[in-house]
DRENDO-1510 file (C-alpha; in Angstrom, 1 decimal, always signed):
<recs>
REC; n; res; u; v; w
REC; 1; MET; +0.0; +0.0; +0.0 .
REC; 2; VAL; +1.1; +3.4; -1.0 .
REC; 3; PHE; -0.1; +6.3; +1.0 .
REC; 4; LYS; +0.3; +9.7; -0.6 .
REC; 5; ASN; +1.4; +12.4; +1.7 .
REC; 6; TYR; -1.3; +15.2; +1.5 .
REC; 7; SER; -0.5; +18.4; +3.1 .
REC; 8; LEU; -2.9; +20.6; +4.9 .
REC; 9; PHE; -2.6; +23.2; +2.2 .
REC; 10; ALA; -3.8; +20.8; -0.5 .
REC; 11; SER; -6.8; +19.7; +1.5 .
REC; 12; VAL; -7.8; +23.4; +2.1 .
REC; 13; ARG; -7.5; +24.0; -1.7 .
REC; 14; LEU; -9.7; +21.0; -2.4 .
REC; 15; ALA; -12.3; +22.2; +0.0 .
REC; 16; GLU; -12.2; +25.7; -1.6 .
REC; 17; ARG; -12.8; +24.1; -5.0 .
REC; 18; ILE; -15.7; +22.0; -3.8 .
REC; 19; LEU; -17.3; +25.0; -2.1 .
REC; 20; LEU; -16.8; +27.1; -5.3 .
REC; 21; GLY; -18.4; +24.4; -7.3 .
REC; 22; LEU; -21.4; +24.3; -4.9 .
REC; 23; VAL; -21.8; +28.0; -5.1 .
REC; 24; CYS; -21.6; +28.1; -8.9 .
REC; 25; GLY; -24.2; +25.3; -9.0 .
REC; 26; LEU; -26.5; +27.1; -6.6 .
REC; 27; VAL; -26.2; +30.3; -8.7 .
REC; 28; MET; -27.0; +28.4; -11.9 .
REC; 29; VAL; -30.1; +26.7; -10.3 .
REC; 30; SER; -31.2; +30.1; -8.9 .
REC; 31; CYS; -30.9; +31.7; -12.4 .
REC; 32; TRP; -32.9; +28.9; -13.9 .
REC; 33; PHE; -35.7; +29.2; -11.3 .
REC; 34; PHE; -35.6; +33.0; -11.8 .
REC; 35; GLY; -36.0; +32.6; -15.6 .
REC; 36; MET; -38.8; +30.1; -15.2 .
REC; 37; GLY; -40.5; +32.5; -12.7 .
REC; 38; ALA; -40.2; +35.4; -15.1 .
REC; 39; HIS; -41.7; +33.3; -17.8 .
REC; 40; GLU; -44.6; +32.3; -15.6 .
REC; 41; LEU; -45.2; +35.9; -14.5 .
REC; 42; GLN; -45.3; +37.0; -18.2 .
REC; 43; THR; -47.7; +34.2; -19.0 .
REC; 44; ALA; -50.0; +35.2; -16.0 .
REC; 45; SER; -49.8; +38.9; -17.1 .
REC; 46; ASP; -50.8; +37.9; -20.7 .
REC; 47; TYR; -53.8; +35.9; -19.5 .
REC; 48; ASP; -54.8; +38.7; -17.2 .
REC; 49; LEU; -54.7; +41.2; -20.1 .
REC; 50; ARG; -56.7; +38.7; -22.3 .
REC; 51; TYR; -59.4; +38.4; -19.7 .
REC; 52; ARG; -59.7; +42.1; -19.2 .
REC; 53; TYR; -59.9; +42.6; -23.0 .
REC; 54; LEU; -62.7; +40.0; -23.3 .
REC; 55; ARG; -64.5; +41.6; -20.4 .
REC; 56; MET; -64.2; +44.9; -22.2 .
REC; 57; GLN; -65.7; +43.5; -25.4 .
REC; 58; GLY; -68.7; +42.1; -23.6 .
REC; 59; LYS; -69.0; +39.2; -25.9 .
REC; 60; VAL; -66.7; +36.3; -26.8 .
REC; 61; THR; -66.4; +34.7; -30.2 .
REC; 62; ALA; -64.0; +32.2; -31.7 .
REC; 63; SER; -62.4; +35.0; -33.8 .
REC; 64; ASP; -61.6; +36.9; -30.6 .
REC; 65; PHE; -59.7; +34.0; -29.2 .
REC; 66; ALA; -57.9; +33.4; -32.4 .
REC; 67; HIS; -57.0; +37.1; -32.6 .
REC; 68; LEU; -55.7; +37.1; -29.0 .
REC; 69; ASP; -53.7; +33.9; -29.5 .
REC; 70; SER; -52.1; +35.2; -32.6 .
REC; 71; MET; -51.2; +38.5; -30.8 .
REC; 72; PHE; -49.8; +36.8; -27.7 .
REC; 73; VAL; -48.4; +33.5; -29.0 .
REC; 74; SER; -48.0; +33.1; -32.7 .
REC; 75; HIS; -46.9; +36.5; -33.7 .
REC; 76; ARG; -46.0; +38.2; -30.4 .
REC; 77; ASN; -45.9; +41.9; -31.0 .
REC; 78; PRO; -45.1; +44.0; -28.0 .
REC; 79; LYS; -46.3; +47.2; -29.6 .
REC; 80; SER; -49.8; +45.8; -30.4 .
REC; 81; ILE; -49.9; +44.3; -26.9 .
REC; 82; HIS; -49.1; +47.7; -25.4 .
REC; 83; GLN; -51.8; +49.3; -27.5 .
REC; 84; LEU; -54.3; +46.7; -26.4 .
REC; 85; GLU; -53.3; +47.3; -22.8 .
REC; 86; GLN; -53.8; +51.0; -23.2 .
REC; 87; LYS; -57.3; +50.4; -24.6 .
REC; 88; VAL; -58.2; +48.2; -21.7 .
REC; 89; ILE; -56.9; +50.7; -19.2 .
REC; 90; ASP; -58.8; +53.6; -20.8 .
REC; 91; TYR; -62.0; +51.5; -20.8 .
REC; 92; GLU; -61.5; +50.6; -17.1 .
REC; 93; GLN; -60.9; +54.2; -16.1 .
REC; 94; ALA; -64.0; +55.3; -18.0 .
REC; 95; LEU; -66.0; +52.6; -16.3 .
REC; 96; GLN; -64.6; +53.8; -12.9 .
REC; 97; ARG; -65.5; +57.4; -13.6 .
REC; 98; GLN; -69.1; +56.4; -14.6 .
REC; 99; ALA; -69.4; +54.5; -11.3 .
REC; 100; GLU; -68.2; +57.6; -9.4 .
REC; 101; LEU; -70.7; +59.8; -11.2 .
REC; 102; LEU; -73.5; +57.3; -10.5 .
REC; 103; ILE; -72.6; +57.4; -6.8 .
REC; 104; GLN; -72.6; +61.2; -6.8 .
REC; 105; GLN; -75.9; +61.3; -8.7 .
REC; 106; LYS; -77.5; +59.0; -6.1 .
REC; 107; ALA; -76.1; +61.1; -3.3 .
REC; 108; TYR; -77.2; +64.4; -4.8 .
REC; 109; PRO; -80.7; +64.6; -3.2 .
REC; 110; THR; -79.2; +64.0; +0.2 .
REC; 111; ARG; -76.5; +66.6; -0.3 .
REC; 112; THR; -79.1; +69.2; -1.6 .
REC; 113; ARG; -81.2; +68.7; +1.6 .
REC; 114; ARG; -78.2; +69.1; +3.8 .
REC; 115; VAL; -77.1; +72.3; +2.0 .
REC; 116; GLU; -80.6; +73.7; +2.4 .
REC; 117; GLU; -80.6; +72.9; +6.1 .
REC; 118; ALA; -77.2; +74.6; +6.4 .
REC; 119; PHE; -78.5; +77.7; +4.6 .
REC; 120; GLU; -81.2; +78.0; +7.2 .
REC; 121; ARG; -78.7; +78.0; +10.0 .
REC; 122; ILE; -76.4; +80.7; +8.5 .
REC; 123; LYS; -77.0; +84.3; +9.5 .
REC; 124; TYR; -76.8; +86.5; +6.4 .
REC; 125; PRO; -75.5; +90.1; +6.9 .
REC; 126; GLN; -76.6; +93.0; +4.7 .
REC; 127; VAL; -73.8; +92.5; +2.2 .
REC; 128; ALA; -74.6; +95.8; +0.3 .
REC; 129; PHE; -73.1; +97.7; +3.3 .
REC; 130; LEU; -70.1; +95.5; +4.1 .
REC; 131; PRO; -66.5; +96.4; +3.2 .
REC; 132; PHE; -64.8; +94.0; +0.8 .
REC; 133; ARG; -62.7; +92.3; +3.5 .
REC; 134; GLU; -65.8; +91.3; +5.5 .
REC; 135; ILE; -67.5; +90.0; +2.3 .
REC; 136; ILE; -64.5; +87.8; +1.7 .
REC; 137; LEU; -64.6; +86.6; +5.3 .
REC; 138; PHE; -68.3; +85.8; +4.9 .
REC; 139; LEU; -67.6; +83.8; +1.8 .
REC; 140; LEU; -64.8; +81.9; +3.6 .
REC; 141; LYS; -67.2; +81.2; +6.4 .
REC; 142; ILE; -69.8; +79.8; +4.0 .
REC; 143; SER; -67.1; +77.7; +2.3 .
REC; 144; LEU; -65.9; +76.2; +5.5 .
REC; 145; GLU; -69.4; +75.4; +6.8 .
REC; 146; LEU; -70.6; +73.9; +3.5 .
REC; 147; GLN; -67.4; +72.0; +2.6 .
REC; 148; PRO; -68.3; +68.7; +4.2 .
REC; 149; LEU; -71.8; +69.0; +2.8 .
REC; 150; LEU; -71.0; +69.8; -0.8 .
REC; 151; SER; -68.2; +67.3; -1.6 .
REC; 152; PRO; -68.4; +64.1; +0.5 .
REC; 153; CYS; -68.1; +62.0; -2.6 .
REC; 154; SER; -65.6; +64.1; -4.4 .
REC; 155; THR; -62.4; +62.2; -5.4 .
REC; 156; SER; -60.3; +65.4; -5.3 .
REC; 157; SER; -60.2; +68.0; -2.6 .
REC; 158; ILE; -59.3; +70.6; -5.2 .
REC; 159; VAL; -62.6; +69.9; -7.0 .
REC; 160; GLY; -64.5; +70.0; -3.7 .
REC; 161; ASN; -63.0; +73.3; -2.7 .
REC; 162; PHE; -63.7; +74.8; -6.1 .
REC; 163; GLU; -67.3; +73.6; -5.9 .
REC; 164; THR; -67.7; +75.1; -2.4 .
REC; 165; ILE; -66.1; +78.5; -3.3 .
REC; 166; SER; -68.1; +78.8; -6.5 .
REC; 167; PHE; -71.3; +77.9; -4.6 .
REC; 168; GLY; -70.4; +80.6; -2.0 .
REC; 169; ILE; -69.9; +83.2; -4.7 .
REC; 170; MET; -73.2; +82.3; -6.3 .
REC; 171; LEU; -74.9; +82.6; -2.9 .
REC; 172; PHE; -73.2; +86.0; -2.3 .
REC; 173; ILE; -74.4; +87.3; -5.7 .
REC; 174; SER; -78.0; +86.1; -5.0 .
REC; 175; ILE; -77.9; +87.7; -1.5 .
REC; 176; SER; -76.5; +91.0; -2.8 .
REC; 177; SER; -79.0; +91.2; -5.6 .
REC; 178; HIS; -81.9; +90.8; -3.1 .
REC; 179; ALA; -80.5; +93.3; -0.7 .
</recs>
């Protein structure tokens, strides 16, 4: 029997090579899983866009499926896919806006009644004899009191403030014309 004389340095070098091989293997497997995951994510995104497009159409025919399959699978064209996505997004935003308007329309009678009740509580000064500064303060007071009543369903506070201030100005004009 012949025993080779291994030094400690050679065994450390062997351990380093084995560890390097394991790390490289782990990196390659991780890259493969990442690539597969990216492909699965792209496929899921494509199916999501197809579903949203078909829901936008409102009807489904065999030609719709054939068109979508050719766009996403056979002749994949990122530009046409992006255009289709923009159409779907525009449709969904329009649908969302219609829903918001319907909610506001249903809330309109309640808001009108609350505004009328608030008008009854406000003490109106004789605006024809007030200086400009006091008229502005009066308009701000009306704006602050009517803000929660006029725009509870508003999606933007800027729109709500504009509605309230313009309503206060119309109220001021009507009061000053009657004075």
